[in-house]
C-alpha positions as CSV (number, residue, x, y, z in Angstrom):
1,M,0.0,-0.1,-0.1
2,A,1.4,3.3,-1.3
3,F,1.9,6.3,1.6
4,L,-0.2,8.8,-0.8
5,E,-2.2,7.3,-3.7
6,L,-4.2,9.0,-6.4
7,N,-6.5,6.9,-8.5
8,G,-8.3,8.3,-11.6
9,V,-8.6,11.7,-10.1
10,S,-10.1,14.6,-12.4
11,K,-11.1,18.1,-11.4
12,G,-12.7,20.9,-13.6
13,Y,-14.3,24.2,-12.7
14,G,-17.4,25.8,-14.2
15,A,-20.6,24.4,-15.8
16,G,-22.0,24.0,-19.4
17,A,-20.1,25.7,-22.3
18,S,-17.8,27.6,-19.8
19,R,-16.5,24.5,-17.9
20,T,-13.0,24.0,-17.9
21,E,-11.6,20.3,-17.3
22,V,-8.2,21.1,-15.6
23,L,-7.0,17.7,-14.5
24,S,-8.0,14.4,-16.1
25,D,-7.2,10.9,-14.9
26,I,-4.3,11.5,-12.5
27,N,-2.6,8.3,-11.0
28,L,0.2,8.5,-8.6
29,K,1.6,6.5,-5.7
30,I,4.2,7.9,-3.6
31,E,6.1,5.7,-0.8
32,E,6.8,7.1,2.7
33,G,10.0,9.1,2.9
34,E,10.3,9.8,-1.0
35,F,10.5,13.2,-2.3
36,I,8.5,13.8,-5.3
37,A,8.8,17.0,-7.7
38,I,5.8,17.6,-10.2
39,V,6.9,19.9,-12.9
40,G,4.5,21.6,-15.3
41,F,3.5,24.9,-17.1
42,S,1.5,27.7,-15.8
43,G,-2.2,27.0,-15.9
44,S,-1.7,23.0,-16.3
45,G,-3.3,22.5,-13.0
46,K,-0.2,22.0,-10.5
47,T,-1.9,24.2,-7.7
48,T,-5.2,22.3,-8.3
49,L,-3.4,19.0,-7.8
50,M,-1.9,20.3,-4.8
51,S,-5.2,21.6,-3.4
52,L,-6.7,18.2,-3.8
53,V,-3.8,16.4,-2.0
54,A,-4.4,19.0,0.7
55,G,-8.0,18.3,1.0
56,L,-8.8,22.0,0.1
57,I,-11.0,20.9,-2.7
58,A,-12.7,17.6,-3.6
59,P,-12.2,15.6,-7.1
60,D,-14.9,15.4,-9.5
61,A,-14.0,11.6,-10.1
62,G,-11.4,9.2,-8.7
63,S,-10.2,9.1,-5.1
64,L,-7.1,10.2,-2.9
65,S,-5.8,8.2,0.1
66,L,-3.2,9.1,2.7
67,K,-1.6,6.1,4.8
68,G,-4.7,4.0,3.6
69,K,-7.3,6.5,4.7
70,P,-9.6,8.6,2.2
71,V,-8.6,12.2,1.9
72,T,-11.9,14.1,2.6
73,G,-10.7,17.5,3.9
74,P,-7.8,19.4,5.3
75,G,-5.8,18.2,8.2
76,P,-2.7,18.7,10.3
77,D,-1.3,15.3,8.8
78,R,-0.5,17.6,5.8
79,G,1.7,20.7,6.1
80,L,1.2,23.0,3.2
81,V,3.7,25.9,2.1
82,F,2.3,28.2,-0.8
83,Q,4.1,30.4,-2.9
84,S,2.7,33.4,-1.0
85,Y,3.7,33.4,2.8
86,S,0.3,34.0,4.4
87,L,1.6,35.2,7.7
88,M,-0.1,37.1,10.4
89,P,1.6,40.7,10.1
90,W,1.0,41.4,13.7
91,L,2.5,38.3,15.1
92,T,6.3,37.7,15.5
93,V,8.0,34.7,14.0
94,A,7.6,32.9,17.2
95,G,3.8,33.8,17.3
96,N,3.0,32.5,13.8
97,V,4.8,29.1,14.3
98,A,3.0,29.0,17.8
99,L,-0.3,29.6,16.2
100,A,-0.1,26.5,14.4
101,V,1.3,24.4,17.2
102,D,-1.1,25.5,19.8
103,A,-4.0,24.8,17.2
104,V,-2.6,21.1,16.7
105,F,-1.0,20.0,20.0
106,T,-3.8,20.9,22.3
107,R,-2.8,18.2,24.9
108,E,0.8,19.3,25.1
109,S,1.7,21.5,27.9
110,K,2.6,25.3,27.5
111,A,6.4,24.5,27.9
112,E,6.2,21.5,25.4
113,R,4.4,23.6,22.8
114,A,6.9,26.5,23.4
115,A,9.8,24.0,23.0
116,R,8.3,22.5,19.8
117,T,7.9,26.2,18.4
118,R,11.7,27.0,19.3
119,R,12.8,23.7,17.8
120,Y,11.5,24.3,14.4
121,I,12.5,28.0,14.2
122,E,15.9,27.1,14.9
123,M,15.7,24.4,12.2
124,V,15.1,26.9,9.5
125,G,18.0,29.2,11.0
126,L,15.6,31.9,12.4
127,G,16.5,31.5,15.9
128,H,18.0,35.2,15.8
129,A,14.7,36.5,14.4
130,A,12.1,34.9,16.6
131,D,10.8,38.3,17.9
132,R,10.7,40.0,14.6
133,R,7.3,40.7,12.8
134,P,6.9,39.6,9.0
135,A,7.4,43.3,7.9
136,E,10.8,43.2,9.4
137,L,11.9,40.3,7.4
138,S,13.0,39.6,3.8
139,G,11.0,37.5,1.5
140,G,13.3,34.5,1.9
141,M,12.9,34.7,5.7
142,R,9.1,35.0,5.5
143,Q,9.2,31.7,3.6
144,R,11.2,30.1,6.0
145,V,8.8,31.1,8.8
146,A,6.2,29.4,6.5
147,V,8.4,26.2,6.1
148,A,8.9,26.0,10.0
149,R,5.2,26.5,10.7
150,A,4.3,23.6,8.4
151,L,6.9,21.3,10.0
152,A,6.0,22.3,13.4
153,M,2.8,20.7,13.1
154,S,4.8,17.3,12.4
155,P,2.7,16.5,9.4
156,D,3.0,13.1,7.8
157,I,3.6,14.6,4.3
158,L,5.0,18.2,3.4
159,L,3.3,19.8,0.6
160,L,5.3,22.5,-1.2
161,D,3.3,24.6,-3.7
162,E,6.2,26.5,-5.8
163,P,7.4,27.9,-2.3
164,L,10.4,29.6,-3.9
165,S,9.4,30.9,-7.2
166,A,8.9,34.4,-6.0
167,L,12.4,34.6,-4.4
168,D,15.7,35.9,-6.0
169,A,18.2,33.3,-7.2
170,L,20.7,33.5,-4.3
171,T,17.8,33.3,-1.8
172,R,16.2,30.5,-3.6
173,A,19.5,28.5,-3.6
174,K,19.9,28.9,0.0
175,L,16.5,27.8,0.8
176,Q,16.8,24.7,-1.5
177,D,19.8,23.6,0.7
178,E,17.8,24.1,3.8
179,I,14.9,22.2,2.5
180,E,17.4,19.3,1.5
181,A,18.9,19.5,5.0
182,I,15.5,19.4,6.8
183,W,14.5,16.6,4.5
184,Q,17.6,14.7,5.3
185,Q,17.0,15.2,9.1
186,D,13.2,14.2,9.3
187,R,13.0,12.1,6.3
188,K,9.3,13.5,5.8
189,T,7.5,12.5,2.6
190,V,7.4,15.7,0.4
191,L,5.4,16.5,-2.7
192,L,7.0,19.7,-4.5
193,I,5.2,21.5,-7.1
194,T,7.8,23.6,-9.1
195,N,8.6,25.0,-12.8
196,D,12.4,24.8,-12.2
197,V,13.9,21.8,-13.7
198,D,17.3,22.3,-11.6
199,E,15.4,22.6,-8.4
200,A,13.6,19.4,-9.2
201,I,17.0,17.5,-10.0
202,L,18.6,19.1,-6.9
203,L,15.8,18.0,-4.3
204,A,13.7,15.0,-5.7
205,D,13.8,11.2,-5.9
206,R,11.6,11.5,-8.7
207,I,10.5,14.1,-11.3
208,I,7.0,13.8,-12.9
209,P,5.6,16.3,-15.6
210,L,2.2,17.5,-15.6
211,T,1.1,17.9,-19.2
212,P,-0.1,21.2,-20.4
213,G,-4.0,21.6,-19.7
214,P,-6.9,21.5,-20.2
215,K,-7.2,17.8,-19.2
216,A,-3.7,17.9,-17.9
217,T,-2.4,14.5,-16.7
218,L,0.8,13.1,-15.4
219,G,3.4,12.4,-18.0
220,R,6.7,10.3,-18.4
221,E,8.5,9.6,-14.9
222,F,12.1,10.7,-14.6
223,R,14.2,9.1,-11.6
224,V,16.9,11.1,-10.2
225,D,19.6,8.5,-9.6
226,M,22.3,10.9,-7.9
227,P,23.8,10.4,-4.5
228,R,22.8,13.0,-1.7
229,P,23.5,15.8,-0.7
230,R,23.7,17.2,-4.2
231,D,25.8,20.1,-4.4
232,R,24.6,22.6,-7.2
233,T,28.1,23.6,-8.2
234,A,29.5,20.1,-8.1
235,I,26.7,18.3,-10.2
236,N,27.1,20.6,-12.9
237,S,30.2,18.4,-14.0
238,D,28.3,15.3,-13.3
239,A,27.4,13.2,-16.5
240,R,24.3,11.9,-14.9
241,F,23.0,15.3,-14.3
242,K,23.8,16.6,-17.7
243,A,22.1,13.6,-19.3
244,L,19.0,14.0,-17.1
245,R,18.6,17.9,-17.2
246,H,18.7,17.4,-21.1
247,E,16.1,14.5,-21.1
248,V,13.6,16.4,-18.8
249,T,14.0,19.7,-20.6
250,A,13.7,18.1,-24.1
251,Y,10.5,16.3,-23.0
252,L,8.9,19.7,-21.4
253,M,9.9,21.7,-24.6
254,D,8.3,18.9,-26.9
255,L,5.3,19.2,-24.9
256,A,5.2,23.0,-25.2
257,M,5.8,22.8,-29.1
258,A,2.8,20.4,-29.2
259,R,0.6,22.6,-27.1
260,E,1.3,25.7,-29.4
261,A,0.8,23.6,-32.6
262,A,-2.6,22.6,-31.1
263,A,-3.4,26.0,-30.2
264,A,-2.4,27.4,-33.9
265,D,-4.9,24.8,-35.2
266,D,-7.9,25.6,-33.1
267,G,-10.4,26.3,-35.9
268,R,-10.7,29.7,-35.8
269,A,-11.2,31.8,-39.2
270,L,-8.9,34.5,-40.3
271,P,-10.2,37.9,-40.5
272,D,-11.1,38.8,-44.0
273,I,-8.3,41.4,-44.6
274,A,-5.3,41.2,-46.9
275,P,-2.3,40.1,-45.0
276,V,0.8,42.4,-45.0
277,V,3.7,40.7,-46.6
278,F,7.2,41.2,-45.6
279,D,10.8,40.0,-46.6
280,S,13.1,38.5,-43.9
281,R,14.4,41.9,-42.9
282,P,12.4,44.6,-40.8
283,P,10.6,47.3,-42.6
284,R,12.6,49.9,-44.4
285,A,11.7,52.8,-42.1
286,Y,13.0,50.8,-39.2
287,R,16.3,50.1,-41.0
288,A,16.9,53.8,-41.8
289,A,16.2,54.8,-38.3
290,A,18.7,52.3,-36.7
291,A,21.7,53.2,-39.2
292,S,25.0,54.1,-37.7
293,P,28.6,54.3,-38.9
294,I,30.1,53.7,-35.4
295,Q,30.9,50.2,-34.9
296,D,33.7,49.2,-32.4
297,R,33.0,51.5,-29.5
298,Y,29.4,52.0,-30.1
299,V,28.4,51.8,-26.4
300,D,31.1,53.0,-24.0
301,F,30.8,53.2,-20.3
302,S,33.6,55.1,-18.7
303,Q,34.4,54.8,-14.9
304,V,30.7,55.1,-14.2
305,R,29.6,55.5,-10.5
306,K,26.3,55.7,-8.7
307,I,26.4,57.3,-5.2
308,Y,23.2,57.8,-3.1
309,P,23.1,60.4,-0.1
310,T,22.1,58.7,3.2
311,P,21.7,59.8,6.8
312,K,25.3,58.2,7.4
313,G,26.8,59.9,4.5
314,P,27.1,59.2,0.6
315,L,26.8,55.3,-0.2
316,T,28.6,54.3,-3.6
317,V,26.4,51.5,-4.9
318,V,28.4,51.1,-8.4
319,E,31.9,52.1,-8.7
320,D,34.2,52.6,-11.9
321,F,31.9,50.5,-14.2
322,D,34.0,50.4,-17.3
323,L,32.7,48.5,-20.6
324,K,33.0,49.0,-24.3
325,M,30.5,47.5,-26.7
326,K,30.5,47.1,-30.4
327,K,27.5,47.8,-32.4
328,G,25.2,44.7,-32.7
329,E,26.7,43.0,-29.6
330,F,24.6,41.4,-26.9
331,V,25.8,41.5,-23.3
332,S,24.3,39.8,-20.4
333,L,24.8,41.5,-17.1
334,I,24.6,39.0,-14.1
335,G,25.4,39.0,-10.3
336,H,23.4,38.7,-6.8
337,S,20.6,40.8,-5.8
338,G,21.7,44.3,-4.9
339,C,24.9,44.0,-6.8
340,G,23.9,47.1,-8.9
341,K,22.8,45.6,-12.2
342,S,19.6,47.3,-12.4
343,T,21.3,50.7,-11.5
344,V,23.8,50.5,-14.3
345,L,20.7,49.7,-16.7
346,S,18.7,52.6,-15.3
347,M,21.7,55.2,-15.6
348,V,22.4,54.1,-19.3
349,A,18.5,54.5,-19.9
350,G,18.6,57.9,-18.6
351,L,16.2,57.0,-15.7
352,S,18.8,57.6,-12.8
353,E,21.4,60.3,-12.8
354,I,25.1,59.3,-13.3
355,S,27.2,60.5,-10.1
356,G,30.5,60.0,-12.0
357,G,32.1,59.1,-15.2
358,G,29.9,59.0,-18.5
359,I,28.2,56.9,-20.8
360,I,28.5,57.4,-24.7
361,L,26.1,55.9,-27.1
362,D,26.7,56.2,-31.0
363,G,29.1,59.1,-30.5
364,K,26.7,61.0,-28.1
365,E,26.7,61.2,-24.3
366,V,23.6,59.9,-22.6
367,W,21.8,62.5,-20.8
368,G,18.2,61.9,-19.8
369,A,15.7,59.3,-21.2
370,G,15.1,59.0,-24.8
371,P,13.5,56.7,-27.5
372,E,16.8,55.6,-28.8
373,R,17.2,53.4,-25.7
374,A,14.1,51.2,-25.3
375,V,13.5,49.4,-22.1
376,V,11.8,46.2,-21.3
377,F,11.1,45.7,-17.7
378,Q,10.2,42.7,-15.4
379,A,6.5,44.3,-15.7
380,P,5.7,45.3,-19.2
381,S,3.9,48.6,-18.2
382,L,1.2,48.4,-20.7
383,V,-1.9,50.5,-20.8
384,P,-4.5,48.1,-19.8
385,W,-7.4,49.2,-21.7
386,L,-5.6,49.5,-25.0
387,T,-5.0,46.6,-27.6
388,A,-1.7,45.0,-28.4
389,R,-1.5,47.1,-31.6
390,D,-2.4,50.4,-29.7
391,N,0.2,49.8,-26.9
392,V,3.1,49.4,-29.7
393,A,1.6,52.2,-31.8
394,L,2.2,54.8,-28.8
395,G,5.8,54.8,-29.3
396,V,5.8,53.9,-33.1
397,D,3.7,57.2,-34.0
398,R,6.3,59.4,-32.0
399,V,9.5,57.6,-33.3
400,Y,8.7,57.6,-37.0
401,P,7.0,61.0,-37.6
402,K,7.7,61.3,-41.3
403,A,7.0,57.6,-41.8
404,S,3.5,56.8,-43.6
405,A,0.6,55.6,-41.8
406,A,1.1,52.3,-43.8
407,E,4.7,52.1,-42.9
408,R,3.9,52.7,-39.1
409,R,1.5,49.8,-39.3
410,D,3.7,47.5,-41.1
411,I,6.2,48.1,-38.3
412,I,3.6,47.5,-35.5
413,E,2.4,44.1,-37.2
414,Y,5.9,42.9,-38.3
415,Y,6.8,42.9,-34.4
416,L,3.6,41.7,-33.0
417,A,3.7,38.8,-35.5
418,R,7.3,38.2,-34.7
419,V,6.6,37.6,-30.9
420,G,3.7,35.2,-31.7
421,L,0.8,37.6,-31.3
422,G,0.0,37.8,-35.0
423,D,-3.8,36.8,-34.0
424,A,-3.9,38.7,-30.6
425,M,-3.0,42.2,-32.2
426,D,-6.5,43.7,-31.3
427,K,-6.8,42.0,-27.8
428,P,-6.8,44.5,-24.9
429,A,-3.7,44.2,-22.5
430,A,-6.2,43.5,-19.6
431,D,-7.2,40.3,-21.0
432,M,-3.9,38.9,-21.7
433,S,-1.4,36.5,-19.4
434,N,1.7,37.9,-18.0
435,G,3.5,36.1,-20.7
436,M,1.5,37.7,-23.5
437,R,2.0,41.3,-21.9
438,Q,5.6,40.5,-21.9
439,R,5.5,39.8,-25.6
440,V,3.8,42.9,-26.4
441,G,6.5,44.9,-24.4
442,I,9.2,43.1,-26.4
443,A,7.5,43.9,-29.4
444,R,7.2,47.6,-28.6
445,A,10.8,47.9,-27.7
446,F,12.0,46.3,-30.9
447,A,9.5,48.5,-33.0
448,L,11.2,51.9,-31.7
449,S,14.3,50.9,-33.9
450,P,16.3,51.6,-30.7
451,K,20.0,52.1,-30.9
452,L,20.2,50.1,-27.5
453,L,18.0,47.7,-26.3
454,L,17.7,47.6,-22.3
455,L,16.2,44.3,-20.7
456,D,15.7,44.3,-17.0
457,E,15.2,40.8,-15.9
458,P,12.6,40.8,-18.5
459,F,11.1,37.1,-17.9
460,G,12.0,37.2,-14.0
461,M,8.1,37.3,-13.1
462,L,7.3,34.2,-15.5
463,D,7.6,30.5,-14.7
464,S,10.6,28.6,-16.1
465,L,8.8,27.0,-19.0
466,T,7.2,30.3,-20.3
467,R,10.6,32.1,-19.8
468,W,12.2,29.2,-22.1
469,S,9.6,30.1,-24.8
470,L,9.9,33.9,-24.6
471,Q,13.7,33.6,-24.6
472,E,13.4,31.8,-28.1
473,V,11.2,34.6,-29.2
474,L,13.6,37.3,-28.1
475,M,16.5,35.5,-29.7
476,D,14.6,35.1,-33.0
477,V,13.5,38.8,-33.3
478,W,17.1,39.9,-32.1
479,S,18.6,37.8,-34.8
480,R,16.6,39.8,-37.4
481,T,17.5,43.1,-36.1
482,Q,20.9,42.5,-34.7
483,V,20.2,45.5,-32.0
484,T,23.0,46.3,-29.6
485,A,21.6,45.0,-26.2
486,I,22.2,44.8,-22.5
487,C,20.2,42.3,-20.4
488,V,20.3,42.2,-16.7
489,T,19.5,38.8,-15.4
490,H,20.2,36.3,-12.2
491,D,19.6,33.4,-14.3
492,V,23.1,31.7,-15.6
493,D,21.4,29.8,-18.4
494,E,19.6,33.0,-19.6
495,A,23.0,34.8,-19.6
496,I,24.6,32.1,-21.7
497,L,21.8,31.7,-24.1
498,L,21.4,35.5,-24.9
499,A,24.9,36.8,-24.6
500,D,28.0,37.5,-26.7
501,R,29.7,38.5,-23.3
502,V,28.5,37.9,-19.8
503,V,29.5,40.7,-17.5
504,M,29.8,39.5,-13.9
505,M,29.3,42.1,-11.3
506,T,30.7,42.0,-7.8
507,N,28.3,42.5,-4.6
508,G,27.4,46.0,-3.5
509,P,28.2,48.5,-2.1
510,Q,30.8,49.7,-4.4
511,A,29.9,47.0,-7.0
512,R,32.2,46.8,-10.0
513,I,32.8,44.5,-12.9
514,G,34.4,41.2,-11.4
515,N,35.1,39.2,-14.8
516,I,34.0,39.3,-18.3
517,M,33.2,36.0,-20.1
518,Q,33.2,35.6,-23.8
519,V,30.5,33.2,-25.1
520,D,31.8,31.6,-28.4
521,L,28.6,29.6,-29.3
522,P,27.2,29.6,-32.8
523,R,24.1,31.8,-33.4
524,P,21.2,31.3,-33.9
525,R,20.9,29.6,-30.5
526,S,18.1,27.4,-29.0
527,R,17.8,26.0,-25.4
528,K,17.9,22.4,-27.0
529,A,21.0,23.0,-28.8
530,L,22.7,24.7,-25.9
531,L,22.4,21.6,-23.7
532,E,24.0,19.6,-26.3
533,H,27.0,22.0,-26.9
534,A,30.3,20.7,-25.7
535,R,31.3,24.0,-24.1
536,Y,28.1,25.0,-22.4
537,Y,28.7,23.3,-19.2
538,D,32.2,24.8,-19.0
539,Y,30.5,28.5,-19.4
540,R,27.9,27.6,-16.7
541,A,30.8,26.2,-14.2
542,E,32.5,29.5,-14.7
543,L,29.4,31.5,-13.8
544,L,28.4,29.4,-10.9
545,S,32.0,29.6,-9.7
546,F,32.0,33.4,-9.7
547,L,28.7,33.5,-8.1
548,E,29.6,31.2,-5.3
549,E,32.6,33.2,-4.5
550,Y,30.5,36.4,-3.9
551,E,28.0,34.4,-2.0
552,G,29.3,35.8,1.3
553,G,29.7,39.5,1.1
554,A,30.4,42.5,-0.8
555,H,33.9,41.6,-2.0
556,G,33.8,37.7,-2.1
557,K,36.9,35.7,-2.2
558,Q,38.7,36.1,-5.8
559,K,40.0,32.8,-7.1
560,A,43.2,32.6,-9.3
561,K,42.4,32.2,-12.8
562,Q,43.4,28.9,-14.3
563,P,44.8,28.1,-17.8
564,G,41.9,27.5,-20.2
565,D,39.3,29.7,-18.2
566,A,36.7,31.2,-20.2
567,V,37.1,34.6,-18.5
568,V,38.7,37.2,-20.6
569,G,39.2,39.7,-18.1
570,R,38.0,43.3,-17.9
571,A,36.2,45.2,-20.5
572,A,37.8,45.3,-24.0
């Protein structure tokens, strides 16, 4: 008899023509002490599956049992941690954990309950913060409180519903390590919902994809046959890790491609209008606006500094940032949270004043914001009541004052089509998913024919699988325009996929360029091809090593360069 068992479970919402079948015929058996990771796309029903196991909702068909007993509602035998923290803001860390302990262990003495509360607060490394309230904690610390609260209930199974997806990369990595350590200590049965393949491999015994909805079901199972504990830097060179990562990623991408192909053949009729026919290049008006004779030092950061006044005196956030970029070059800017990546981007965008040094773009000093620098933020900042077409037109109409209405329309439609919104140009932004809105933001940025494209963690709010899709979109559009670009990211794989060079920032304050890595991989690039390339994991190891060096503080511990390192030193 399995510890947790789901037999033929199905669940849908709504009625009649508006009903959506979310899950269909889910069959799953989990043994006691197993760590299972369910990976899937946004909207595939992962949270619905978790809510069924937690007893928060009932299935329409099929059955669920835990330790041989039917699951008929919620209970303390299942400890649940959501993506959002759900803490009581007026209670301290100890108060939030004690709230659960007092409700479950009513027969224990006050001293016993207090000891239990302290034990689990210490287990997640928050003994020093037991008297703080949630408003005084970072996002990672709040999520630790949620984990402590769930564990303090001594559940039979721990249910983790994308608990780390809202956190920055460094905090996420630290909490992954803590979850692994806690699991090793207590050997709780764990069901983890995640969209991060690396997280699943690092933590799980088995990885089970959930196919795209509607009527999502469990796909092929992958067993993680690697010893524990698993070090994220060390496994990067493990052949088993590489093979499994490639296998799971390829499987998920094949599912995504099948979903997109099905969506394209949904029976909708094309509107009765003549299509715009383009050659393989952007429209003529775009090419004329983007022309420049300067090539080698197209973008020139010279000893750029950013200083903020504080009550304790001036605080230097970025110091002596020095970088030269060729026209058409794509640079990724990577580093831990707070290292000044976005500060550099805001200065070159003209959104933040430069405290020292200077930035030259196409022979002219950067001063204030301007349409020759297009920015794509993490949140796309669209006008919600306007359509995709109208949101892009807001910029195009200003940037091409001498172009005809037909030429401006060509530019708008060309880029919306390139980002996969050819059939959604007239859809209001308010009716779009986050992924669709970000596609509009990318189309709008390219349509401005910028001299410099600035991307500030453009996919940071999206799940991993949607992010993969939009990275492919970005690479496709960039390959057609060859616009000079800088992308701020905390994602090692994204940095390598996109860039000609990866610029690594040391931790702040006084952050500066630590190293620069040349990425000599052929273009056009795709994630599938990247995973198969012989040099890819060398580049990945170089970035992971750099980030690990700077994990502990502002200046980190510089390692000596070895022969054959991919690092090429400071800016050329």
